[in-house]
Residue frames as qw, qx, qy, qz and C-alpha x, y, z in Angstrom:
[[0.372, 0.069, -0.426, -0.822, -185.59, 11.10, 6.26],
 [0.395, -0.181, -0.896, -0.092, -187.20, 7.74, 7.18],
 [0.184, -0.382, -0.672, 0.607, -188.17, 8.98, 10.61],
 [0.164, 0.253, 0.068, -0.951, -189.70, 12.23, 9.13],
 [0.469, -0.050, -0.649, -0.597, -191.83, 10.27, 6.69],
 [0.378, -0.281, -0.864, 0.177, -192.90, 7.92, 9.59],
 [0.033, -0.355, -0.503, 0.787, -193.92, 10.89, 11.76],
 [0.301, 0.180, -0.174, -0.920, -195.83, 12.52, 8.90],
 [0.483, -0.125, -0.763, -0.412, -197.63, 9.33, 8.10],
 [0.277, -0.341, -0.803, 0.402, -198.47, 8.68, 11.82],
 [0.093, 0.247, 0.216, -0.940, -199.93, 12.28, 11.91],
 [0.435, 0.024, -0.541, -0.720, -202.12, 11.45, 9.04],
 [0.484, -0.259, -0.835, -0.037, -203.40, 8.25, 10.88],
 [0.188, -0.271, -0.623, 0.710, -204.02, 10.33, 14.03],
 [0.229, 0.175, -0.052, -0.956, -206.07, 12.78, 12.18],
 [0.517, -0.065, -0.696, -0.493, -208.13, 10.13, 10.73],
 [0.385, -0.305, -0.819, 0.298, -208.74, 8.59, 14.15],
 [0.027, 0.284, 0.378, -0.881, -209.83, 12.00, 15.46],
 [0.396, 0.038, -0.369, -0.840, -212.28, 12.45, 12.56],
 [0.585, -0.181, -0.689, -0.389, -213.87, 9.16, 13.35],
 [0.236, -0.158, -0.756, 0.589, -213.83, 9.37, 17.22],
 [0.140, -0.760, -0.628, 0.091, -216.85, 10.51, 19.19],
 [0.173, -0.850, -0.085, 0.491, -217.14, 14.18, 18.78],
 [0.402, -0.219, 0.536, 0.709, -215.44, 14.09, 15.47],
 [0.274, 0.171, -0.430, -0.843, -216.62, 14.84, 11.88],
 [0.687, 0.218, 0.453, -0.524, -220.38, 13.56, 11.49],
 [0.727, 0.543, -0.248, -0.338, -219.70, 12.81, 7.85],
 [0.343, 0.490, -0.798, 0.068, -216.55, 10.89, 8.40],
 [0.333, -0.147, 0.835, -0.413, -218.11, 8.83, 11.27],
 [0.753, 0.297, 0.294, -0.508, -221.02, 7.83, 8.93],
 [0.521, 0.578, -0.542, -0.317, -218.74, 6.35, 6.26],
 [0.893, -0.101, 0.432, -0.075, -218.42, 2.74, 5.52],
 [0.429, -0.180, 0.710, 0.529, -216.13, 0.60, 3.08],
 [0.381, 0.539, 0.720, 0.215, -219.01, 0.57, 0.69],
 [0.133, 0.935, 0.279, -0.172, -219.77, 4.25, 0.90],
 [0.322, -0.722, 0.384, 0.478, -216.05, 5.05, 0.27],
 [0.688, 0.124, 0.602, 0.386, -215.86, 3.05, -2.89],
 [0.464, 0.791, 0.295, 0.268, -216.77, 5.92, -5.40],
 [0.177, -0.964, 0.185, 0.072, -214.18, 8.16, -3.59],
 [0.667, -0.387, 0.547, 0.326, -211.55, 5.55, -3.98],
 [0.635, 0.402, 0.541, 0.378, -212.22, 5.28, -7.61],
 [0.197, 0.970, 0.087, 0.115, -212.38, 9.11, -8.16],
 [0.357, -0.838, 0.367, 0.189, -208.98, 9.53, -6.48],
 [0.730, -0.025, 0.588, 0.348, -207.53, 6.68, -8.55],
 [0.517, 0.657, 0.404, 0.371, -208.51, 8.50, -11.83],
 [0.029, -0.997, 0.033, -0.067, -207.41, 11.84, -10.52],
 [0.569, -0.553, 0.524, 0.311, -203.85, 10.32, -9.81],
 [0.677, 0.229, 0.588, 0.378, -203.85, 9.03, -13.30],
 [0.305, 0.890, 0.280, 0.189, -204.74, 12.31, -14.71],
 [0.284, -0.904, 0.284, 0.149, -201.87, 14.10, -12.80],
 [0.647, -0.247, 0.602, 0.397, -199.52, 11.48, -14.20],
 [0.572, 0.539, 0.537, 0.306, -200.81, 12.02, -17.77],
 [0.141, 0.979, 0.061, 0.137, -200.54, 15.85, -17.61],
 [0.659, 0.250, -0.260, 0.661, -197.10, 15.60, -16.00],
 [0.174, -0.745, 0.101, -0.636, -198.14, 18.20, -13.35],
 [0.513, 0.041, -0.734, 0.442, -196.02, 17.16, -10.24],
 [0.216, -0.172, 0.400, -0.874, -197.82, 19.71, -7.88],
 [0.724, -0.072, -0.092, -0.680, -201.13, 18.02, -8.73],
 [0.770, 0.053, -0.636, 0.021, -199.66, 14.51, -8.52],
 [0.227, 0.201, -0.665, 0.682, -198.30, 15.36, -5.10],
 [0.447, -0.109, 0.255, -0.850, -201.80, 16.46, -3.98],
 [0.801, 0.040, -0.302, -0.515, -203.62, 13.62, -5.52],
 [0.546, 0.186, -0.775, 0.257, -201.25, 11.10, -3.88],
 [0.056, -0.112, 0.640, -0.758, -201.94, 12.54, -0.59],
 [0.663, -0.016, -0.029, -0.748, -205.72, 12.19, -1.35],
 [0.773, 0.174, -0.578, -0.198, -205.16, 8.68, -2.54],
 [0.364, 0.185, -0.780, 0.475, -203.19, 7.75, 0.65],
 [0.352, -0.128, 0.401, -0.836, -205.90, 9.39, 2.78],
 [0.789, 0.025, -0.265, -0.555, -208.44, 6.90, 1.30],
 [0.701, 0.114, -0.690, 0.139, -206.33, 3.97, 2.16],
 [0.111, 0.150, -0.639, 0.746, -205.97, 5.25, 5.78],
 [0.553, -0.109, 0.091, -0.821, -209.68, 5.92, 5.96],
 [0.820, 0.039, -0.474, -0.319, -210.55, 2.35, 4.75],
 [0.586, 0.119, -0.718, 0.356, -208.08, 0.76, 7.32],
 [0.156, -0.165, 0.483, -0.846, -209.42, 2.89, 10.21],
 [0.729, -0.080, -0.116, -0.670, -212.87, 1.50, 9.58],
 [0.819, 0.069, -0.569, -0.033, -211.56, -1.92, 9.55],
 [0.295, 0.207, -0.667, 0.652, -209.50, -1.36, 12.85],
 [0.413, -0.185, 0.285, -0.845, -212.61, 0.02, 14.61],
 [0.877, -0.026, -0.183, -0.444, -214.51, -3.29, 13.69],
 [0.740, -0.467, 0.480, -0.063, -211.66, -5.23, 15.14],
 [0.895, 0.383, 0.133, 0.185, -209.92, -6.17, 11.91],
 [0.732, 0.087, 0.007, 0.676, -206.67, -5.21, 10.38],
 [0.160, -0.858, -0.090, 0.479, -204.95, -1.81, 10.82],
 [0.512, 0.841, -0.172, -0.023, -203.16, 0.44, 8.38],
 [0.276, -0.705, 0.653, 0.024, -200.00, -0.90, 9.98],
 [0.714, 0.077, 0.696, 0.017, -200.97, -4.39, 9.05],
 [0.674, 0.700, 0.233, -0.047, -201.58, -3.25, 5.49],
 [0.163, 0.890, -0.423, -0.043, -198.12, -1.44, 5.32],
 [0.464, -0.450, 0.763, -0.012, -196.41, -4.53, 6.65],
 [0.780, 0.326, 0.531, -0.063, -198.25, -6.70, 4.22],
 [0.590, 0.807, -0.032, -0.001, -197.00, -4.61, 1.29],
 [0.105, -0.779, 0.618, -0.010, -193.38, -4.44, 2.63],
 [0.646, -0.211, 0.733, -0.024, -193.31, -8.22, 3.11],
 [0.756, 0.548, 0.354, -0.048, -194.78, -8.87, -0.39],
 [0.368, 0.897, -0.244, -0.033, -192.30, -6.62, -2.09],
 [0.252, -0.645, 0.721, -0.013, -189.30, -8.36, -0.39],
 [0.718, 0.014, 0.685, -0.120, -190.70, -11.69, -1.10],
 [0.709, 0.618, 0.339, 0.008, -191.37, -11.01, -4.76],
 [0.363, 0.881, -0.291, 0.087, -187.98, -9.37, -5.43],
 [0.897, -0.300, 0.170, 0.276, -185.46, -12.13, -4.60],
 [0.685, 0.443, 0.054, 0.576, -183.10, -10.60, -7.29],
 [0.003, -0.783, 0.153, -0.603, -182.80, -7.54, -4.92],
 [0.529, -0.664, 0.314, -0.426, -183.14, -8.81, -1.43],
 [0.933, -0.222, 0.275, -0.067, -182.07, -12.40, -1.70],
 [0.191, 0.749, -0.572, -0.275, -179.50, -12.19, -4.60],
 [0.902, 0.019, 0.427, -0.051, -180.12, -15.60, -5.88],
 [0.413, -0.300, 0.682, 0.523, -177.75, -17.20, -8.27],
 [0.336, 0.402, 0.719, 0.457, -178.60, -16.42, -11.81],
 [0.022, 0.870, 0.418, -0.260, -180.01, -13.01, -10.97],
 [0.299, -0.506, 0.274, 0.761, -177.17, -11.07, -12.56],
 [0.002, 0.137, -0.599, -0.789, -178.33, -9.20, -15.63],
 [0.179, 0.511, 0.829, -0.142, -182.01, -9.86, -15.00],
 [0.008, 0.210, 0.348, 0.914, -184.24, -7.81, -17.30],
 [0.343, 0.006, 0.314, -0.885, -187.41, -5.94, -16.49],
 [0.705, 0.080, -0.424, -0.563, -189.36, -8.37, -18.63],
 [0.542, 0.035, -0.821, 0.173, -187.96, -11.31, -16.72],
 [0.012, -0.025, 0.621, -0.783, -188.82, -9.56, -13.45],
 [0.592, 0.032, 0.001, -0.805, -192.52, -9.23, -14.55],
 [0.717, 0.097, -0.653, -0.223, -192.52, -12.97, -15.52],
 [0.356, 0.055, -0.802, 0.476, -191.12, -13.92, -12.20],
 [0.257, -0.027, 0.348, -0.901, -193.64, -11.54, -10.42],
 [0.688, 0.030, -0.240, -0.684, -196.64, -13.15, -12.07],
 [0.663, 0.061, -0.745, 0.037, -195.27, -16.70, -11.56],
 [0.185, 0.025, -0.731, 0.656, -194.81, -16.02, -7.78],
 [0.459, -0.006, 0.200, -0.866, -198.30, -14.50, -7.56],
 [0.797, 0.027, -0.441, -0.412, -199.83, -17.65, -9.18],
 [0.543, 0.089, -0.776, 0.309, -197.94, -19.75, -6.63],
 [0.102, -0.014, 0.553, -0.827, -199.13, -17.74, -3.66],
 [0.626, 0.007, -0.034, -0.779, -202.70, -17.92, -4.87],
 [0.735, 0.037, -0.660, -0.151, -202.38, -21.80, -5.39],
 [0.422, 0.030, -0.788, 0.447, -201.04, -22.18, -1.89],
 [0.269, -0.055, 0.433, -0.859, -203.92, -20.31, -0.21],
 [0.673, -0.034, -0.344, -0.654, -206.60, -22.41, -1.87],
 [0.526, -0.168, 0.779, -0.298, -208.18, -25.47, -0.16],
 [0.170, 0.071, -0.857, -0.481, -208.60, -28.40, -2.64],
 [0.197, -0.339, -0.893, -0.221, -212.02, -29.58, -3.50],
 [0.026, -0.622, -0.557, 0.551, -213.88, -26.66, -1.96],
 [0.294, 0.844, 0.391, 0.220, -215.89, -23.90, -3.66],
 [0.209, -0.959, 0.024, 0.191, -213.49, -21.42, -2.00],
 [0.755, -0.089, 0.341, 0.553, -210.34, -22.74, -3.90],
 [0.077, 0.848, -0.125, -0.509, -208.52, -19.89, -5.54],
 [0.802, 0.399, 0.341, 0.284, -207.78, -20.23, -9.22],
 [0.541, 0.004, 0.195, 0.818, -205.33, -18.44, -11.33],
 [0.050, 0.378, 0.328, 0.864, -207.96, -15.93, -12.44],
 [0.326, -0.675, -0.659, -0.068, -210.31, -15.79, -9.60],
 [0.430, -0.540, -0.241, 0.682, -208.40, -12.86, -7.99],
 [0.208, 0.126, 0.306, 0.920, -208.84, -10.53, -10.82],
 [0.180, 0.415, 0.504, -0.736, -211.31, -7.98, -9.77],
 [0.305, 0.537, 0.733, 0.284, -214.47, -7.75, -11.88],
 [0.009, -0.916, -0.283, 0.283, -214.82, -4.16, -11.13],
 [0.393, -0.419, 0.368, 0.731, -211.73, -3.27, -13.07],
 [0.487, 0.604, -0.200, -0.598, -212.24, -1.39, -16.44],
 [0.949, 0.178, 0.249, -0.072, -212.72, -4.24, -18.98],
 [0.597, 0.717, -0.318, 0.168, -209.60, -3.31, -21.09],
 [0.072, -0.668, 0.635, -0.380, -207.47, -3.44, -17.94],
 [0.804, -0.173, 0.461, -0.334, -209.15, -6.54, -16.64],
 [0.905, 0.423, -0.043, -0.024, -208.43, -8.30, -20.03],
 [0.394, 0.712, -0.519, 0.261, -204.77, -7.31, -19.67],
 [0.385, -0.488, 0.692, -0.367, -204.53, -8.70, -16.04],
 [0.911, 0.027, 0.311, -0.269, -206.32, -11.87, -17.06],
 [0.854, 0.489, -0.163, 0.063, -204.06, -12.54, -19.87],
 [0.139, 0.699, -0.623, 0.324, -200.90, -11.76, -17.80],
 [0.623, -0.348, 0.587, -0.381, -202.03, -14.14, -15.14],
 [0.937, 0.282, 0.143, -0.150, -202.68, -16.89, -17.78],
 [0.618, 0.677, -0.350, 0.194, -199.27, -16.33, -19.35],
 [0.213, -0.686, 0.607, -0.340, -197.55, -16.63, -16.03],
 [0.748, -0.142, 0.616, -0.201, -198.63, -20.32, -15.78],
 [0.354, -0.204, 0.784, 0.468, -197.64, -20.93, -19.49],
 [0.424, 0.608, 0.668, 0.062, -200.87, -20.36, -21.36],
 [0.023, 0.806, -0.141, -0.575, -199.55, -17.86, -23.88],
 [0.743, 0.668, -0.037, 0.007, -198.66, -17.40, -27.46],
 [0.835, -0.154, 0.086, 0.521, -195.07, -18.31, -28.20],
 [0.386, 0.046, 0.225, 0.893, -194.35, -15.10, -30.29],
 [0.193, 0.479, 0.179, -0.838, -195.79, -11.70, -30.90],
 [0.220, 0.198, -0.673, -0.678, -196.15, -12.75, -34.43],
 [0.114, -0.302, -0.946, 0.001, -198.55, -15.57, -33.28],
 [0.068, 0.570, 0.503, -0.647, -200.78, -12.79, -31.62],
 [0.213, 0.448, -0.243, -0.833, -200.83, -10.81, -34.65],
 [0.172, -0.038, -0.893, -0.415, -201.92, -13.86, -36.70],
 [0.047, -0.465, -0.833, 0.296, -204.79, -14.32, -34.00],
 [0.131, 0.550, 0.168, -0.807, -205.85, -10.60, -34.48],
 [0.234, 0.235, -0.607, -0.722, -206.05, -11.10, -38.33],
 [0.141, -0.225, -0.960, -0.087, -208.13, -14.20, -37.68],
 [0.014, 0.532, 0.686, -0.497, -210.58, -12.21, -35.46],
 [0.170, 0.445, -0.171, -0.862, -210.77, -9.36, -37.82],
 [0.186, 0.047, -0.857, -0.479, -211.87, -11.95, -40.37],
 [0.138, -0.413, -0.884, 0.173, -214.53, -13.28, -38.10],
 [0.078, 0.532, 0.383, -0.752, -215.89, -9.87, -37.33],
 [0.218, 0.322, -0.433, -0.813, -216.01, -9.00, -40.98],
 [0.194, -0.162, -0.918, -0.304, -217.98, -12.17, -41.69],
 [0.089, -0.513, -0.774, 0.360, -220.50, -11.33, -39.05],
 [0.140, 0.510, 0.078, -0.845, -220.94, -7.69, -40.22],
 [0.235, 0.165, -0.669, -0.686, -221.37, -8.89, -43.87],
 [0.181, -0.299, -0.931, -0.106, -224.08, -11.30, -42.64],
 [0.301, -0.582, -0.227, -0.720, -225.92, -8.44, -40.96],
 [0.710, -0.484, -0.502, 0.100, -225.54, -10.00, -37.43],
 [0.247, 0.360, -0.308, 0.845, -224.82, -6.69, -35.50],
 [0.542, -0.615, -0.105, -0.564, -226.05, -5.21, -32.27],
 [0.368, -0.490, 0.622, -0.488, -226.09, -6.15, -28.62],
 [0.726, -0.106, 0.632, -0.247, -225.80, -9.88, -27.98],
 [0.786, 0.559, -0.132, -0.230, -225.09, -10.68, -31.54],
 [0.940, -0.005, 0.081, 0.331, -222.35, -12.87, -32.88],
 [0.450, 0.701, -0.059, 0.550, -220.70, -9.75, -34.11],
 [0.400, -0.830, 0.187, -0.340, -220.45, -8.52, -30.46],
 [0.909, -0.350, 0.209, 0.082, -218.93, -11.73, -29.36],
 [0.796, 0.322, 0.085, 0.506, -216.36, -11.69, -32.19],
 [0.187, 0.845, -0.061, 0.496, -215.72, -8.20, -31.40],
 [0.653, -0.708, 0.226, -0.147, -214.92, -9.03, -27.81],
 [0.927, -0.049, 0.201, 0.312, -212.52, -11.69, -28.99],
 [0.590, 0.594, -0.005, 0.547, -210.75, -9.24, -31.23],
 [0.168, -0.873, 0.156, -0.430, -210.29, -6.74, -28.32],
 [0.829, -0.514, 0.221, 0.014, -209.14, -9.45, -26.11],
 [0.871, 0.232, 0.145, 0.407, -206.58, -10.45, -28.71],
 [0.310, 0.781, -0.074, 0.538, -205.38, -6.89, -29.15],
 [0.527, -0.785, 0.189, -0.264, -205.03, -6.69, -25.40],
 [0.913, -0.233, 0.224, 0.250, -202.60, -9.70, -25.53],
 [0.690, 0.484, 0.061, 0.534, -200.63, -8.14, -28.21],
 [0.141, -0.883, 0.136, -0.427, -200.32, -4.96, -26.07],
 [0.767, -0.592, 0.247, -0.024, -198.98, -7.19, -23.19],
 [0.907, 0.116, 0.166, 0.370, -196.63, -8.95, -25.49],
 [0.441, 0.654, -0.005, 0.614, -195.11, -5.49, -26.55],
 [0.466, -0.222, -0.436, 0.737, -194.89, -4.34, -22.93],
 [0.098, -0.263, -0.128, -0.951, -197.55, -1.74, -23.36],
 [0.135, 0.359, 0.751, -0.538, -200.27, -1.14, -20.74],
 [0.123, 0.403, 0.726, 0.543, -203.32, -0.89, -22.98],
 [0.129, -0.847, -0.504, 0.108, -205.43, 1.37, -20.76],
 [0.294, -0.678, 0.116, 0.664, -202.67, 3.99, -20.83],
 [0.292, -0.033, 0.661, 0.691, -202.23, 3.55, -24.52],
 [0.018, 0.628, 0.722, 0.289, -205.97, 4.08, -25.15],
 [0.162, -0.854, -0.261, 0.420, -206.12, 7.22, -22.90],
 [0.282, -0.447, 0.355, 0.771, -203.24, 8.73, -24.97],
 [0.140, 0.225, 0.744, 0.614, -205.08, 7.85, -28.21],
 [0.112, -0.774, -0.616, 0.097, -208.38, 9.41, -26.71],
 [0.206, -0.788, -0.044, 0.578, -206.57, 12.56, -25.89],
 [0.290, -0.234, 0.547, 0.750, -204.82, 12.75, -29.42],
 [0.099, 0.478, 0.732, 0.476, -208.02, 12.33, -31.26],
 [0.127, -0.847, -0.466, 0.223, -209.87, 14.80, -29.02],
 [0.281, -0.632, 0.143, 0.708, -207.19, 17.39, -29.46],
 [0.206, -0.012, 0.680, 0.704, -207.17, 16.92, -33.24],
 [0.013, 0.586, 0.783, 0.208, -210.80, 16.97, -33.49],
 [0.150, -0.817, -0.322, 0.454, -211.15, 20.13, -31.53],
 [0.210, -0.471, 0.348, 0.783, -208.55, 21.75, -33.82],
 [0.136, 0.245, 0.777, 0.563, -210.45, 20.72, -36.79],
 [0.074, -0.751, -0.656, -0.003, -213.65, 22.17, -35.53],
 [0.213, -0.778, -0.093, 0.583, -212.11, 25.47, -34.49],
 [0.287, -0.146, 0.563, 0.761, -210.65, 25.70, -37.97],
 [0.041, 0.488, 0.741, 0.460, -214.15, 25.54, -39.49],
 [0.197, -0.820, -0.462, 0.274, -215.59, 27.91, -36.87],
 [0.321, -0.533, 0.160, 0.766, -212.87, 30.45, -37.70],
 [0.067, 0.021, 0.665, 0.744, -214.05, 30.27, -41.28],
 [0.440, 0.085, 0.171, -0.877, -217.68, 30.83, -40.17],
 [0.701, 0.035, -0.527, -0.479, -218.88, 27.36, -40.75],
 [0.751, -0.372, 0.410, -0.359, -220.35, 24.85, -38.36],
 [0.140, -0.338, 0.917, 0.161, -218.57, 21.39, -38.37],
 [0.527, 0.287, 0.765, -0.236, -222.08, 19.72, -38.95],
 [0.550, 0.758, 0.079, -0.340, -222.41, 21.71, -42.23],
 [0.051, 0.684, -0.644, -0.339, -219.12, 20.59, -43.57],
 [0.879, 0.275, -0.298, -0.250, -218.90, 17.60, -46.00],
 [0.907, -0.351, 0.174, 0.152, -216.90, 14.54, -45.10],
 [0.730, 0.411, 0.014, 0.546, -214.28, 15.38, -47.75],
 [0.066, 0.829, -0.131, 0.539, -213.94, 18.83, -46.30],
 [0.701, -0.657, 0.225, -0.161, -213.50, 17.37, -42.75],
 [0.935, -0.068, 0.154, 0.312, -210.94, 14.80, -43.97],
 [0.493, 0.689, -0.016, 0.532, -209.00, 17.57, -45.71],
 [0.229, -0.831, 0.203, -0.465, -208.86, 19.57, -42.53],
 [0.884, -0.437, 0.163, -0.030, -208.11, 16.57, -40.49],
 [0.883, 0.153, 0.037, 0.441, -205.00, 15.88, -42.52],
 [0.206, 0.773, -0.146, 0.582, -203.93, 19.55, -42.21],
 [0.549, -0.730, 0.267, -0.307, -204.12, 19.23, -38.38],
 [0.963, -0.162, 0.130, 0.174, -202.17, 15.86, -38.50],
 [0.701, 0.465, -0.060, 0.538, -199.51, 17.44, -40.58],
 [0.124, -0.830, 0.227, -0.493, -199.18, 20.30, -38.07],
 [0.787, -0.557, 0.216, -0.152, -198.74, 17.88, -35.40],
 [0.936, 0.081, 0.071, 0.335, -196.04, 15.98, -37.17]]
């Protein structure tokens, strides 16, 4: 099975080389790391959508496209005298073995390790590796949070920032402490709203950001990935809102002509049906 997978992967690599070679595809030959950026992002979200819908045929196809982008980026690097896709694969393998000593090294005390403890170890090891690669007293020194990509969606970036901070011990002791912090931030947002300080670059915006960051920390404490949770909430709201609107249309009435009380009544009917 392993050999078959290796052969199939090598075929994909060879196809990519042929596309980039003289006489290959003009479009593929023109691409750069920067030009492929939107395609990498698009394929990422298509993988996520396939996961959310549970469509395995789509997931298989989208994972193939996702893998293709990785091979494409590595091929461009190889042509410039940089790393190869083989180097990237080896890096991933070495990292997985290094960060899973409870599987590959069987260290004392690993018996009965929980998934939560695995995550804590993973983040701690990542922090140590980042510290080891930094050069003291230089601008290039890597800090705990310097490696969190600024291009991540803000909610996901907040989750990663809080996880890395927690890995070095900067964290609330309990979930209850985070809930207290959220209540504090809600009160601060309320004060700003009541004072009329709303809009972009206002104090209300700053306090709203603090509230969202605290909520992200609560999500992490509960073992919930916030981006996925919000996607599901978006879909749930969209499905219910569409059902409410169709109900009014079926009665010959536009949603915009309905009163708020009428919409609330129909909304509750939709929720009841879901339940």
